C-alpha positions as CSV (number, residue, x, y, z in Angstrom):
1,X,58.1,-27.1,-30.2
2,X,58.6,-25.9,-26.5
3,X,56.5,-23.1,-27.1
4,X,53.9,-24.6,-28.7
5,X,53.0,-27.3,-25.6
6,X,53.3,-24.7,-23.0
7,X,50.6,-22.7,-25.2
8,X,48.6,-26.2,-25.2
9,X,48.7,-26.7,-21.2
10,X,47.1,-23.3,-20.4
11,X,43.7,-23.5,-19.1
12,X,40.8,-21.6,-21.2
13,X,40.0,-18.3,-19.4
14,X,36.3,-18.7,-18.0
15,X,33.9,-15.4,-19.1
16,X,31.2,-16.5,-16.0
17,X,30.8,-14.3,-12.7
18,X,31.6,-16.0,-9.7
19,X,28.9,-16.7,-7.3
20,X,28.8,-15.3,-3.9
21,X,27.1,-17.1,-1.1
22,X,24.4,-14.7,0.7
23,X,25.7,-13.0,3.8
24,X,23.2,-14.7,6.9
25,X,20.4,-12.0,8.6
26,X,21.1,-9.9,11.6
27,X,19.0,-10.7,14.3
28,X,19.0,-9.5,18.3
29,X,17.8,-12.1,20.4
30,X,16.4,-12.1,24.0
31,X,16.4,-14.6,26.4
32,X,12.8,-15.9,27.6
33,X,12.7,-15.5,32.3
34,X,10.3,-14.9,34.2
35,X,10.0,-11.6,36.4
36,X,8.1,-9.0,38.4
37,X,6.6,-6.4,37.4
38,X,5.3,-2.8,39.4
39,X,1.3,-2.8,38.4
40,X,0.0,0.5,38.4
41,X,-4.2,0.0,38.5
42,X,-6.1,3.8,39.0
43,X,-8.9,3.5,40.2
44,X,-11.6,6.8,41.1
45,X,-13.6,7.4,44.2
46,X,-15.0,10.3,46.9
47,X,-13.9,11.5,50.4
48,X,-17.0,9.7,52.9
49,X,-16.9,9.9,56.7
50,X,-16.3,6.9,58.4
51,X,-18.2,8.1,61.9
52,X,-21.7,9.8,61.4
53,X,-24.8,10.2,63.2
54,X,-28.0,10.8,62.3
55,X,-29.8,12.9,64.9
56,X,-33.9,11.7,65.5
57,X,-36.2,13.5,68.4
58,X,-37.6,11.0,71.1
59,X,-40.7,12.5,72.0
60,X,-43.4,14.7,70.8
61,X,-43.1,18.7,71.1
62,X,-42.0,21.7,69.6
63,X,-38.5,22.9,68.8
64,X,-37.8,25.6,71.4
65,X,-33.2,25.6,70.4
66,X,-32.3,24.5,67.3
67,X,-29.3,27.4,66.3
68,X,-27.2,24.9,64.1
69,X,-27.6,25.5,60.1
70,X,-25.7,23.1,57.6
71,X,-21.8,23.9,57.7
72,X,-21.5,24.4,61.5
73,X,-19.1,22.9,63.9
74,X,-20.4,21.7,67.7
75,X,-18.4,20.4,70.1
76,X,-18.5,16.9,71.8
77,X,-21.4,17.4,74.7
78,X,-22.9,20.5,73.1
79,X,-27.2,21.2,72.8
80,X,-28.1,20.7,69.8
81,X,-31.8,21.0,69.9
82,X,-33.8,21.3,73.0
83,X,-38.2,20.1,72.3
84,X,-40.6,22.6,74.7
85,X,-40.7,20.4,77.8
86,X,-43.4,22.6,79.6
87,X,-46.1,19.2,79.8
88,X,-43.3,16.8,80.8
89,X,-42.2,18.8,83.8
90,X,-46.3,19.0,85.2
91,X,-46.9,15.5,84.3
92,X,-43.7,14.7,86.6
93,X,-44.5,17.0,89.6
94,X,-47.9,15.1,89.2
95,X,-46.3,11.8,89.7
96,X,-44.2,13.3,92.2
97,X,-47.2,14.3,94.5
98,X,-48.8,10.7,94.1
99,X,-45.4,8.8,94.4
100,X,-45.4,11.0,98.5
101,X,-49.1,10.0,98.9
102,X,-48.5,6.3,98.7
103,X,-45.8,6.4,100.7
104,X,-47.7,7.9,103.2
105,X,-50.6,5.6,103.1
106,X,-48.0,2.3,103.0
107,X,-46.9,3.6,106.6
108,X,-49.8,3.7,107.3
109,X,-51.6,0.6,106.6
110,X,-47.9,-1.1,107.7
111,X,-49.4,0.3,111.5
112,X,-52.8,-1.0,110.9
113,X,-51.3,-5.0,109.5
114,X,-49.0,-5.1,113.0
115,X,-52.3,-4.2,114.9
116,X,-54.3,-7.2,112.7
117,X,-56.9,-4.3,111.5
118,X,-56.8,-5.4,108.2
119,X,-55.1,-7.7,105.9
120,X,-51.9,-8.6,104.2
121,X,-53.2,-7.9,100.9
122,X,-54.1,-4.5,101.3
123,X,-50.8,-3.2,102.4
124,X,-49.0,-5.4,99.7
125,X,-51.3,-3.6,96.7
126,X,-50.4,-0.2,99.0
127,X,-46.3,-1.1,98.1
128,X,-47.3,-1.9,94.6
129,X,-48.8,1.7,94.1
130,X,-45.7,3.1,95.5
131,X,-43.7,1.1,93.4
132,X,-45.7,2.3,90.2
133,X,-45.8,5.8,90.9
134,X,-42.0,5.3,91.6
135,X,-41.6,4.1,88.0
136,X,-43.5,6.8,86.9
137,X,-40.7,9.7,88.2
138,X,-38.6,7.5,86.3
139,X,-39.9,7.2,83.3
140,X,-41.2,10.9,82.9
141,X,-37.3,11.6,84.0
142,X,-36.4,10.2,81.4
143,X,-38.8,11.9,79.0
144,X,-37.5,14.8,79.6
145,X,-33.6,14.0,79.1
146,X,-35.3,12.7,75.5
147,X,-36.3,17.2,75.7
148,X,-32.0,18.1,75.1
149,X,-30.5,15.9,72.6
150,X,-26.7,17.0,72.9
151,X,-23.6,16.3,69.9
152,X,-22.4,12.6,70.7
153,X,-18.8,13.9,69.3
154,X,-16.9,17.0,67.6
155,X,-18.9,17.6,64.6
156,X,-20.3,18.8,61.6
157,X,-22.9,20.0,61.1
158,X,-24.3,18.5,57.1
159,X,-28.7,18.8,57.2
160,X,-30.7,20.7,58.9
161,X,-34.2,19.3,58.0
162,X,-36.4,21.3,60.9
163,X,-36.8,25.2,62.2
164,X,-37.4,26.1,65.4
165,X,-40.7,26.4,66.7
166,X,-41.4,23.6,64.6
167,X,-44.1,20.6,66.1
168,X,-42.4,16.8,65.9
169,X,-42.9,14.6,66.2
170,X,-41.1,11.5,67.6
171,X,-38.5,10.0,65.9
172,X,-38.4,12.6,63.1
173,X,-34.7,13.3,61.9
174,X,-34.0,16.9,62.6
175,X,-29.7,16.5,62.2
176,X,-27.4,14.7,60.0
177,X,-23.5,14.7,61.4
178,X,-19.9,14.3,60.3
179,X,-16.7,13.6,62.3
180,X,-14.6,15.1,60.0
181,X,-11.5,13.5,61.8
182,X,-13.0,10.2,60.3
183,X,-12.7,11.4,56.8
184,X,-11.8,8.2,54.5
185,X,-12.1,7.4,50.5
186,X,-14.2,5.1,49.4
187,X,-13.8,3.4,46.5
188,X,-15.0,0.1,44.9
189,X,-12.6,-2.6,43.0
190,X,-13.0,-5.5,41.2
191,X,-13.0,-9.0,42.8
192,X,-10.1,-10.1,40.9
193,X,-7.7,-6.7,42.1
194,X,-6.2,-8.8,44.9
195,X,-5.2,-5.8,47.3
196,X,-4.8,-6.6,51.1
197,X,-5.4,-4.6,53.9
198,X,-2.7,-2.3,54.7
199,X,-1.6,-2.6,51.2
200,X,0.1,1.6,50.9
201,X,-2.1,3.6,48.0
202,X,-1.5,7.5,46.8
203,X,-4.5,9.3,46.9
204,X,-5.3,12.0,44.3
205,X,-7.8,14.9,45.5
206,X,-9.1,17.3,42.2
207,X,-10.4,20.1,44.1
208,X,-7.6,20.0,46.2
209,X,-5.5,21.5,42.9
210,X,-5.0,17.5,42.0
211,X,-2.5,16.9,45.0
212,X,-1.6,13.2,45.6
213,X,-1.7,12.2,49.3
214,X,-0.3,8.6,50.4
215,X,-2.5,6.5,52.5
216,X,-3.4,2.9,52.9
217,X,-6.2,0.2,52.5
218,X,-7.8,0.2,56.0
219,X,-10.9,-2.0,55.2
220,X,-12.0,-4.4,52.8
221,X,-15.5,-5.0,52.6
222,X,-16.5,-8.7,53.0
223,X,-19.1,-7.8,50.5
224,X,-19.8,-7.3,47.0
225,X,-22.1,-4.0,46.5
226,X,-24.9,-3.9,44.3
227,X,-22.7,-5.1,41.0
228,X,-21.5,-8.3,42.4
229,X,-18.3,-8.1,41.0
230,X,-17.0,-5.1,42.8
231,X,-15.7,-4.9,47.0
232,X,-15.7,-1.2,48.8
233,X,-12.4,-0.3,49.7
234,X,-11.5,1.9,52.0
235,X,-8.5,3.9,52.2
236,X,-7.8,6.5,55.3
237,X,-4.9,9.3,54.1
238,X,-2.1,9.3,56.4
239,X,-2.8,13.4,57.4
240,X,-6.0,14.4,55.7
241,X,-5.6,17.9,54.3
242,X,-7.0,21.0,55.7
243,X,-9.5,21.2,52.4
244,X,-10.9,18.7,52.0
245,X,-14.4,18.4,51.9
246,X,-17.3,15.0,52.2
247,X,-17.8,14.1,48.6
248,X,-14.8,15.3,46.6
249,X,-13.5,12.8,43.8
250,X,-10.3,11.3,43.6
251,X,-8.3,9.3,42.1
252,X,-6.9,5.9,44.0
253,X,-3.9,4.7,42.6
254,X,-2.7,1.8,43.6
255,X,1.3,-0.4,43.0
256,X,1.6,-3.5,43.6
257,X,4.8,-6.0,42.0
258,X,3.3,-8.8,40.1
259,X,4.2,-12.6,40.9
260,X,6.8,-14.0,38.3
261,X,5.9,-14.0,34.8
262,X,6.7,-15.2,32.0
263,X,7.2,-12.5,29.7
264,X,9.1,-11.1,26.5
265,X,8.9,-7.9,25.2
266,X,5.6,-6.7,23.4
267,X,7.6,-6.0,20.4
268,X,8.9,-9.8,20.2
269,X,5.3,-10.9,18.9
270,X,4.6,-11.3,15.4
271,X,1.1,-11.8,13.7
272,X,-0.9,-13.1,10.7
273,X,-3.3,-15.5,9.9
274,X,-2.6,-18.5,12.1
275,X,-2.6,-16.2,14.4
276,X,0.2,-14.5,17.0
277,X,3.7,-16.0,17.3
278,X,7.1,-15.7,17.8
279,X,11.1,-16.7,15.8
280,X,12.3,-18.7,18.8
281,X,16.2,-19.3,17.3
282,X,17.7,-22.5,17.9
283,X,21.6,-23.8,19.2
284,X,22.7,-23.9,15.7
285,X,21.3,-20.3,14.9
286,X,18.2,-22.0,12.6
287,X,15.1,-19.8,13.4
288,X,11.0,-21.0,13.5
289,X,7.8,-19.5,13.8
290,X,6.6,-20.8,17.0
291,X,2.4,-20.0,18.2
292,X,2.1,-18.5,21.8
293,X,-0.8,-17.4,23.7
294,X,-0.3,-13.5,25.4
295,X,-1.3,-12.4,28.4
296,X,-1.1,-9.0,30.3
297,X,0.7,-6.4,28.8
298,X,3.1,-4.8,31.4
299,X,4.8,-1.7,30.5
300,X,7.3,-3.0,27.7
301,X,6.7,-6.7,28.4
302,X,3.8,-9.0,27.5
303,X,2.9,-12.2,29.9
304,X,3.4,-15.5,27.9
305,X,0.6,-18.0,28.6
306,X,1.6,-20.8,26.5
307,X,4.3,-21.7,24.0
308,X,7.4,-20.3,25.2
309,X,9.3,-21.9,28.3
310,X,12.0,-20.2,30.3
311,X,15.6,-20.5,28.7
312,X,14.4,-20.4,25.3
313,X,16.1,-17.5,22.4
314,X,13.6,-14.9,20.2
315,X,14.1,-12.8,18.0
316,X,13.4,-9.0,18.8
317,X,15.0,-7.3,16.2
318,X,15.5,-7.8,12.3
319,X,12.8,-9.6,11.6
320,X,13.0,-7.9,8.0
321,X,12.9,-11.1,5.1
322,X,12.7,-13.2,8.0
323,X,11.8,-16.8,6.5
324,X,11.6,-20.2,9.0
325,X,14.1,-22.3,8.5
326,X,16.7,-19.8,8.1
327,X,20.1,-20.1,9.4
328,X,20.4,-16.5,10.9
329,X,23.6,-14.8,12.9
330,X,22.6,-13.4,16.3
331,X,24.6,-10.2,17.0
332,X,23.4,-9.4,20.0
333,X,21.5,-11.0,22.6
334,X,19.5,-9.6,25.8
335,X,19.3,-11.3,28.6
């Protein structure tokens, strides 16, 4: 009887398997924050001379002396061009003779005026003739000076546009000079690029084995070039290389630090038919879809223009099988 009671109290054994709860998805999160990034921008440019001169004649005549050709170096004050000056010298001799004659006439008339033998008007006219004769001498002396043209500075000849014994008119372009010590690198940048005078840059010259040289922004042209959105910038190389030449192709690397930007790792950005979004993790470790508007790519990060605020936590790893509203387990948090 006692045995039967014990058997009756035993519970029937169930054959149903026990249901185990699914483990929470493991994720890594990132804390959204504002930070600055080094930004490197590269532009192409070329070597130009800040100081140069086009040499024009100021007199008509035959070129008697023109020894320099393209590539020649000249010193400051060195004679570049000599025009024929025989005619002007003859005119100067004549002008001096007329001046002496005018002087004698004035002296003679001065005596006659004192004796009241002639009117003062005749002496006044003689004084005017004397002044004109003196002015003629000054003019011819200046014109004779124009027959000799000297180098305005230590320079390199880049153009020779006439030959010895050519007959040239006044205002004829004969030579072009540049000052190699004034070489700079010129480039054009978009108006949206914030570049300041004095900013340090790196210049790479392809013709010089792609060697890089340090420099800084020396001049920023205030007016746009032919393209209304491009502005000319000139860079002064700190130490000019010996083999630098006019027109060499250069690459200019501008490096600056951006203003603080709200950014997230690029891998956090997800995309679907509705657009770009991230998974945001709330305080109870539930994920939600958050649409975002992105901006510039900054190395491994990307700028967030709209959709997030600093301090929010977003998923950067563990996307596989992740569903909106699902509870997750954070195994690592990147600040």
